[in-house]
C-alpha positions in Angstrom: -13.3 12.9 -36.4 -16.5 14.6 -37.3 -18.8 15.6 -34.5 -21.6 13.3 -35.7 -19.2 10.3 -35.7 -17.9 11.1 -32.3 -21.4 11.5 -30.9 -22.4 8.1 -32.2 -19.3 6.5 -30.6 -20.2 8.1 -27.3 -23.8 7.0 -27.6 -25.0 10.6 -27.6 -27.6 12.1 -30.0 -26.0 14.6 -32.4 -28.4 17.4 -31.4 -27.6 16.9 -27.7 -23.9 17.0 -28.5 -24.3 20.2 -30.6 -26.2 21.9 -27.7 -23.5 20.9 -25.2 -20.9 22.3 -27.6 -22.7 25.7 -28.0 -23.3 25.9 -24.2 -19.7 24.9 -23.4 -20.8 21.9 -21.3 -18.9 19.1 -23.1 -17.0 16.7 -20.8 -13.5 17.7 -19.6 -10.8 16.7 -22.0 -13.0 16.9 -25.2 -11.6 19.4 -27.7 -13.7 20.6 -30.6 -12.7 22.7 -33.6 -15.2 24.3 -36.0 -13.8 24.8 -39.5 -14.6 27.7 -41.8 -16.9 25.4 -43.7 -19.0 24.9 -40.6 -17.9 21.3 -40.0 -17.1 20.5 -36.4 -14.2 18.2 -35.7 -13.2 16.4 -32.4 -9.5 16.9 -32.1 -9.0 15.1 -28.8 -11.6 12.7 -27.6 -12.0 11.7 -23.9 -11.5 7.9 -23.5 -14.6 6.0 -22.5 -13.8 4.7 -19.0 -16.3 2.7 -16.9 -15.3 2.6 -13.3 -18.4 0.8 -11.9 -20.9 -1.7 -13.3 -23.9 -3.4 -11.8 -24.6 -7.0 -12.3 -28.2 -8.4 -12.2 -29.3 -12.0 -11.8 -32.7 -13.3 -10.8 -34.6 -16.5 -10.0 -38.4 -17.0 -10.1 -38.6 -19.2 -6.9 -36.5 -19.9 -3.8 -35.9 -23.5 -4.8 -33.7 -22.1 -7.7 -31.2 -20.5 -5.3 -28.3 -22.7 -6.6 -29.1 -21.5 -10.1 -28.7 -17.9 -8.9 -25.1 -18.6 -7.8 -24.3 -20.1 -11.2 -25.8 -17.1 -13.0 -23.7 -14.7 -10.9 -20.6 -16.7 -11.5 -21.1 -16.5 -15.3 -21.9 -12.8 -15.2 -18.8 -12.0 -13.2 -16.7 -14.1 -15.5 -18.1 -12.3 -18.6 -17.8 -8.8 -17.0 -14.2 -9.5 -16.0 -13.3 -10.7 -19.5 -14.7 -7.4 -21.0 -12.6 -5.3 -18.6 
């Protein structure tokens, strides 16, 4: 996979990715190879793993407290369904 495509999949700007490559500060497990043409390929990409997430729900007044519990329930259900 080209470096530009890998950067997009990781949500990283290409320039930032290039700087990290030249400084040797890419995440552990990421292998890059520069071809004689100058193109940079990712030969082994680190899997995107999210270990912790934050859930946010709000109400505008205290009399809506029951609505808050319902919101949290829906958010938890959705987060669990997405892994």
